[in-house]
C-alpha positions as CSV (number, residue, x, y, z in Angstrom):
1,X,-62.3,4.0,1.9
2,X,-64.7,7.4,1.9
3,X,-62.7,8.1,5.5
4,X,-62.1,11.9,6.4
5,X,-60.3,12.8,8.9
6,X,-62.6,12.8,11.8
7,X,-63.3,9.4,11.1
8,X,-59.5,7.8,10.9
9,X,-59.7,4.0,10.1
10,X,-57.6,1.4,12.5
11,X,-54.8,-0.8,11.2
12,X,-52.2,0.2,8.4
13,X,-52.3,-0.1,4.8
14,X,-49.2,0.5,2.7
15,X,-50.4,2.3,-0.8
16,X,-48.3,3.1,-3.7
17,X,-48.6,7.2,-4.6
18,X,-48.7,7.5,-8.6
19,X,-49.5,11.3,-8.1
20,X,-47.0,12.8,-5.8
21,X,-48.2,13.4,-2.8
22,X,-46.8,15.0,0.2
23,X,-46.8,14.7,3.9
24,X,-50.1,15.4,5.6
25,X,-51.9,16.0,2.5
26,X,-55.4,14.5,2.2
27,X,-55.7,11.9,-0.9
28,X,-58.3,9.7,-2.6
29,X,-57.5,6.5,-2.5
30,X,-58.1,3.0,-4.8
31,X,-58.0,-0.5,-3.8
32,X,-58.4,-3.7,-5.1
33,X,-57.7,-4.6,-9.1
34,X,-58.4,-1.2,-9.7
35,X,-55.1,-0.1,-8.1
36,X,-53.4,-2.3,-10.2
37,X,-54.2,-0.9,-13.4
38,X,-53.1,3.0,-12.7
39,X,-49.8,1.0,-13.1
40,X,-48.4,-0.5,-16.0
41,X,-50.1,-3.3,-16.0
42,X,-53.2,-6.2,-14.3
43,X,-50.5,-8.3,-12.9
44,X,-48.5,-6.0,-10.4
45,X,-49.3,-6.5,-6.6
46,X,-50.7,-3.5,-5.8
47,X,-54.1,-3.6,-3.7
48,X,-53.9,0.4,-2.9
49,X,-53.2,2.9,-5.4
50,X,-53.4,7.4,-4.2
51,X,-54.9,8.2,-7.3
52,X,-55.6,12.3,-5.8
53,X,-55.1,14.8,-4.0
54,X,-58.2,16.6,-2.7
55,X,-58.1,20.4,-2.6
56,X,-61.2,21.4,-0.9
57,X,-63.3,19.0,1.3
58,X,-67.0,20.5,1.4
59,X,-69.3,19.4,4.3
């Protein structure tokens, strides 16, 4: 999931946004069981969650 705008992934995925990111912002994603723990409990049907907004990116 550590993809940058320079290396896009194929296909679409839907993520639940826990931080209120805006359109066009670069975000940090958490997947699998870790994504479920961002919200109320381990039984939520969540596979991908936005957990941060990237302010700057250095290479």
